[in-house]
N, C-alpha and C positions, 0 to 999 in steps of 0.2 A: 641195418642194411639187409636187403633181400636180394638174392641172386636167383633170377628165373632163367633157366637154360632149357630150351625145348628139347624133347626127346623125339628123334626122327624114327620112322619105321625101319626095322632092320630085316624084316622078312623071316623071322624066326619060327613062324607057324606055331606060336605059343599063345595061350590065352589064360585068362583068369576070370573067376566069378566070385562075387562077394555078396552074401545075403546077411544083412545085419538087422538089428532090432529096429532101427530108424530108417534105413535105406538099403538099396540093392544096386549093384553096378557090375558091369562086365567090360572086358577089353580083349581084343584079339589082334594079333599082328600076323598078317598073311603075306607070303611071297607070291606075287602074281607072275613074275617073269624074271629074266636075268638081272635087269636093272630096275625092276618095278616091285613095290610092296605097298600094302594097304594096312592102315591101322583103323580099327572100328571100335568105338566104345559107347557106352550108354550108362545113364544113372537115373534112378527113380527114388524119390523120397516118399515115405508113407504118411507124411504129415497131413495132407489133405484128406486121406481116408479116415484118419482118427478125428480130425477136426470136424468133418461133416457129421460123424456119429455123435460126437460130444455136443455139437450145436443142436442136433435134433432132440437129444435128451434134455438139454437145458430149456428148449422151447416146448417141451411136452405139456407144460401147464398153460393151456390156451385160455384159461379163465382170467388170468392176470396179464394184461398186455404190457405192464411195466416191466415184466420179466423177460420181454423179448430181447434176444441177443442177435447181433449181426456179425457176420464173418465175411471179410473181403479177401479174396485171394487173387494174386496177380498172375 
């Protein structure tokens, strides 16, 4: 069983930043007024950056077309 309870903005004017080996993310909770607050967050994975470099290296042997590799990213 999984319990998913949302966390609502509290207007704490606190934030966090995470820089990891595979991804980065941030979150900030801002108080805008007496009864108004805003929560902003974002996340970025580095997978596509690594995948493109790996694919270029794998495809560097242009003489042999059977070694052609494809990468589809959604």
